[in-house]
RODO-2510 file (C-alpha; in nm, 4 decimals, decimal comma):
residues 237
     n   res          X          Y          Z
     1     x    -1,5003    -1,4845    -1,4202
     2     x    -1,1962    -1,3793    -1,2170
     3     x    -1,0972    -1,5972    -0,9238
     4     x    -1,1103    -1,2800    -0,7123
     5     x    -1,4766    -1,2132    -0,7897
     6     x    -1,6847    -1,1760    -0,4771
     7     x    -1,3925    -1,1211    -0,2437
     8     x    -1,3723    -0,8104    -0,0261
     9     x    -1,0704    -0,5800    -0,0062
    10     x    -0,9686    -0,2653     0,1777
    11     x    -0,7228    -0,0396    -0,0041
    12     x    -0,5566     0,2500     0,1800
    13     x    -0,4312     0,5569    -0,0010
    14     x    -0,6933     0,4755    -0,2607
    15     x    -0,7806     0,8132    -0,4081
    16     x    -0,4887     0,8481    -0,6515
    17     x    -0,1682     0,6990    -0,7855
    18     x    -0,0954     0,3346    -0,7072
    19     x    -0,3906     0,3023    -0,4697
    20     x    -0,6411     0,4169    -0,7306
    21     x    -0,4866     0,1882    -0,9925
    22     x    -0,5108    -0,1100    -0,7561
    23     x    -0,8694    -0,0252    -0,6653
    24     x    -0,9785    -0,0049    -1,0286
    25     x    -0,8068    -0,3340    -1,1125
    26     x    -0,9699    -0,5101    -0,8189
    27     x    -1,3103    -0,3670    -0,9061
    28     x    -1,2706    -0,4864    -1,2657
    29     x    -1,2109    -0,8371    -1,1271
    30     x    -1,5311    -0,8282    -0,9254
    31     x    -1,3812    -0,7467    -0,5855
    32     x    -1,5989    -0,5548    -0,3382
    33     x    -1,4110    -0,2599    -0,1965
    34     x    -1,3515    -0,0384     0,1019
    35     x    -1,1487     0,2671    -0,0002
    36     x    -0,9528     0,4646     0,2569
    37     x    -0,8234     0,8089     0,1645
    38     x    -0,8169     1,1526     0,3155
    39     x    -1,0545     1,2765     0,0456
    40     x    -1,2985     0,9887     0,0841
    41     x    -1,3180     0,9496    -0,2958
    42     x    -1,5116     0,6425    -0,4148
    43     x    -1,3412     0,6633    -0,7593
    44     x    -1,6801     0,6097    -0,9211
    45     x    -1,6699     0,2428    -0,8220
    46     x    -2,0219     0,1157    -0,7667
    47     x    -2,0858    -0,0231    -0,4189
    48     x    -1,7512     0,0835    -0,2768
    49     x    -1,7383     0,1938     0,0853
    50     x    -1,5433     0,5198     0,0820
    51     x    -1,4920     0,7371     0,3883
    52     x    -1,2502     1,0224     0,4614
    53     x    -0,9723     0,8295     0,6350
    54     x    -0,6381     0,9548     0,7595
    55     x    -0,4363     0,6388     0,8259
    56     x    -0,2476     0,8246     1,1005
    57     x    -0,5697     0,8134     1,3011
    58     x    -0,6291     0,4595     1,4279
    59     x    -0,9957     0,5218     1,4997
    60     x    -1,0649     0,6417     1,1446
    61     x    -0,8985     0,3327     0,9994
    62     x    -1,1041     0,1076     1,2239
    63     x    -1,4268     0,2800     1,1194
    64     x    -1,3479     0,2312     0,7484
    65     x    -1,2581    -0,1368     0,7918
    66     x    -1,5624    -0,2098     1,0063
    67     x    -1,7930    -0,0288     0,7627
    68     x    -1,6508    -0,2355     0,4770
    69     x    -1,7099    -0,5596     0,6662
    70     x    -2,0628    -0,4553     0,7587
    71     x    -2,1498    -0,3607     0,3992
    72     x    -1,9889    -0,6588     0,2256
    73     x    -2,0100    -0,9318     0,4901
    74     x    -1,6415    -0,9913     0,5613
    75     x    -1,2885    -0,9123     0,4523
    76     x    -1,0394    -1,1124     0,2446
    77     x    -0,7700    -0,8670     0,1383
    78     x    -0,5847    -0,5688     0,2793
    79     x    -0,3725    -0,3584     0,0452
    80     x    -0,1784    -0,1225     0,2727
    81     x    -0,0714     0,1370     0,0199
    82     x    -0,1013     0,4799     0,1829
    83     x     0,2362     0,6496     0,1989
    84     x     0,4140     0,9840     0,1812
    85     x     0,7706     1,0867     0,1051
    86     x     1,0110     1,3782     0,1176
    87     x     1,3632     1,3716    -0,0236
    88     x     1,6800     1,5620     0,0581
    89     x     1,9616     1,5689     0,3152
    90     x     1,8583     1,4793     0,6682
    91     x     1,9840     1,8130     0,8038
    92     x     1,7497     1,9991     0,5660
    93     x     1,4426     1,7833     0,6248
    94     x     1,1354     1,9678     0,7495
    95     x     1,0433     1,8165     1,0894
    96     x     0,6816     1,8115     0,9778
    97     x     0,7768     1,5841     0,6884
    98     x     0,9785     1,3598     0,9201
    99     x     0,6826     1,3053     1,1522
   100     x     0,4428     1,2620     0,8621
   101     x     0,6538     0,9860     0,7021
   102     x     0,6853     0,7920     1,0249
   103     x     0,3192     0,8357     1,1173
   104     x     0,1842     0,7500     0,7707
   105     x     0,4279     0,4898     0,6414
   106     x     0,4775     0,3053     0,9682
   107     x     0,1829     0,3684     1,1986
   108     x    -0,0603     0,3792     0,9074
   109     x     0,0364     0,0263     0,8054
   110     x     0,0255    -0,0962     1,1655
   111     x    -0,3185     0,0535     1,2183
   112     x    -0,4554    -0,0877     0,8917
   113     x    -0,3260    -0,4366     0,9707
   114     x    -0,4504    -0,4224     1,3299
   115     x    -0,7985    -0,3348     1,2068
   116     x    -0,8065    -0,5825     0,9183
   117     x    -0,6330    -0,8949     1,0488
   118     x    -0,9053    -1,0054     1,2959
   119     x    -1,1518    -1,0062     1,0059
   120     x    -0,9111    -1,2032     0,7842
   121     x    -0,8694    -1,4610     1,0607
   122     x    -1,2461    -1,4838     1,0992
   123     x    -1,2699    -1,5440     0,7247
   124     x    -1,0307    -1,8390     0,7518
   125     x    -0,7586    -1,6884     0,5339
   126     x    -0,6710    -1,3999     0,3077
   127     x    -0,3956    -1,1650     0,1998
   128     x    -0,2077    -0,8686     0,3415
   129     x    -0,0236    -0,6828     0,0659
   130     x     0,2046    -0,4055     0,1832
   131     x     0,3006    -0,1613    -0,0921
   132     x     0,6446    -0,0627     0,0322
   133     x     0,9394     0,0502    -0,1800
   134     x     1,2881    -0,0283    -0,2990
   135     x     1,3720     0,2200    -0,0224
   136     x     1,2617    -0,0511     0,2197
   137     x     1,5284    -0,2862     0,0837
   138     x     1,8293    -0,0561     0,0283
   139     x     1,9649     0,2522     0,1995
   140     x     1,9448     0,5381    -0,0498
   141     x     2,1104     0,8828    -0,0346
   142     x     1,8849     1,1764     0,0549
   143     x     1,6111     0,9354     0,1633
   144     x     1,7232     0,8448     0,5147
   145     x     1,3927     0,8968     0,6951
   146     x     1,1864     0,7651     0,4052
   147     x     1,4079     0,4542     0,4027
   148     x     1,3666     0,4176     0,7779
   149     x     0,9890     0,4231     0,7417
   150     x     0,9880     0,1745     0,4557
   151     x     1,2380    -0,0609     0,6234
   152     x     0,9976    -0,0636     0,9189
   153     x     0,7060    -0,1430     0,6887
   154     x     0,8947    -0,4268     0,5201
   155     x     1,0139    -0,5699     0,8518
   156     x     0,6674    -0,5553     1,0018
   157     x     0,5165    -0,7433     0,7090
   158     x     0,7906    -1,0071     0,7145
   159     x     0,7301    -1,0677     1,0840
   160     x     0,3549    -1,0738     1,0346
   161     x     0,3997    -1,3548     0,7835
   162     x     0,5212    -1,5811     1,0641
   163     x     0,2202    -1,4974     1,2800
   164     x    -0,0468    -1,5271     1,0150
   165     x     0,0634    -1,8188     0,7970
   166     x    -0,0993    -2,0708     1,0355
   167     x    -0,4280    -1,8849     0,9800
   168     x    -0,4018    -1,9183     0,6017
   169     x    -0,3141    -1,5504     0,5609
   170     x    -0,0368    -1,4581     0,3180
   171     x     0,1740    -1,1460     0,3777
   172     x     0,3625    -0,9875     0,0891
   173     x     0,5816    -0,6816     0,0438
   174     x     0,5546    -0,5253    -0,3012
   175     x     0,8627    -0,3053    -0,3410
   176     x     0,8670    -0,0875    -0,6535
   177     x     1,1402     0,1504    -0,7540
   178     x     1,0515     0,4809    -0,9205
   179     x     0,6856     0,5211    -1,0166
   180     x     0,5630     0,8248    -1,2111
   181     x     0,2785     0,9579    -0,9957
   182     x     0,2247     1,2820    -0,8041
   183     x     0,3996     1,1235    -0,5036
   184     x     0,6214     1,3764    -0,3185
   185     x     0,5325     1,6478    -0,5698
   186     x     0,4232     1,9038    -0,3114
   187     x     0,6596     2,1950    -0,2642
   188     x     0,9612     2,1109    -0,0541
   189     x     0,9326     1,7335    -0,0902
   190     x     1,2035     1,6895    -0,3516
   191     x     1,0151     1,5935    -0,6692
   192     x     0,8815     1,8201    -0,9423
   193     x     0,6554     1,7524    -1,2452
   194     x     0,9302     1,8494    -1,4883
   195     x     1,1860     1,5999    -1,3566
   196     x     1,3354     1,4149    -1,6572
   197     x     1,3589     1,0973    -1,4472
   198     x     0,9786     1,0637    -1,4497
   199     x     0,9793     0,9677    -1,8159
   200     x     1,1592     0,6405    -1,7540
   201     x     0,9752     0,5433    -1,4368
   202     x     0,7113     0,2768    -1,4067
   203     x     0,3425     0,3639    -1,4039
   204     x     0,0895     0,3051    -1,1286
   205     x    -0,0746     0,0342    -1,3397
   206     x     0,2546    -0,1585    -1,3422
   207     x     0,2441    -0,1814    -0,9636
   208     x    -0,1261    -0,2696    -0,9713
   209     x    -0,0372    -0,5583    -1,2042
   210     x     0,2136    -0,6817    -0,9456
   211     x    -0,0447    -0,6631    -0,6668
   212     x    -0,2947    -0,8600    -0,8760
   213     x    -0,0270    -1,1174    -0,9561
   214     x     0,0379    -1,1711    -0,5855
   215     x    -0,3306    -1,2025    -0,5030
   216     x    -0,4021    -1,4543    -0,7775
   217     x    -0,1281    -1,7071    -0,6932
   218     x    -0,2513    -2,0515    -0,5882
   219     x    -0,3286    -2,0599    -0,2185
   220     x    -0,0700    -2,3313    -0,1631
   221     x     0,2192    -2,0864    -0,1761
   222     x     0,2932    -1,7265    -0,0904
   223     x     0,5205    -1,4557    -0,2279
   224     x     0,7082    -1,2897     0,0567
   225     x     0,8561    -1,0042    -0,1465
   226     x     0,8137    -0,8795    -0,4999
   227     x     1,0742    -0,6206    -0,6025
   228     x     1,0550    -0,4353    -0,9330
   229     x     1,2590    -0,1570    -1,0906
   230     x     1,2338     0,0504    -1,4093
   231     x     1,5081    -0,0233    -1,6606
   232     x     1,6304     0,3345    -1,6287
   233     x     1,7281     0,2879    -1,2642
   234     x     2,0607     0,1512    -1,1538
   235     x     2,0662    -0,1413    -0,9108
   236     x     2,2375    -0,1436    -0,5726
   237     x     2,3690    -0,4479    -0,3913
***
C-alpha cells in the first residue's frame, strides 16, 4: 500500500492537463481528493469532492477546501496547479489576458494556500506543492507578464516555507519547462496544436511523477524547488 494512502489532497486546475494527471496519480495511491476546476469535473474518481471553482474567486476556493475537509475529515496536501498563459510581445498582449494571468497564477495560489494552510496546521503537518514553471526561474522573451506571475508564485512559496516549516509543513515549487497540453491553446494566446515544438515537450504525467516524488520523500527533509526541462529545450543561465 502506498505511503500516501488515506491522506487528503486538494488539487486546483484539476479538470485537465497537469492537474488531471496529478489527481489520477494521487487517487491511484489511495489519496482522498478535493478537485477544484471551473468545470467542476470529478474525473470519474470515486469519492472525490468536485465543485465548479474559479481560483480567482476567494470564496469559491474556500468552499471547495472546506467541503473537502468536511467530507474527508481533514487536509494533508495542497497542489496549487491552476494556471493560465498567453505569449507574445508585451505591447501586443490583450489586457484581458494580462489580468487573467495575474489573477489566476498569483491570486489563485494565494487564495488556495490561505484556505488550505489552516487545515494543514491543524493536521500537524503536510505539503504545499506549487506547480509553477521555468518561467518562474528565468526571464523569457515574449513571456514578460507570464514570467511576472510565475516569479510571484515561486517567491510566495519560498517565503511560505519559512513560515510553515515549524508546523511540519513542506513547501515546494515544481518548475517544469515545456509540457505538451492544451495550455495557452485558445486563440490569441500564442500556442497552436500544430506547433512542432510540442513533439519534444514533456507530458503531463512527467510532471505528475515529479509531484508524487516530492510528496513521498521522508518527512525529515523537504525539496524547496524541483526544476525539469525537456531535452529539446535549451537552458538559460
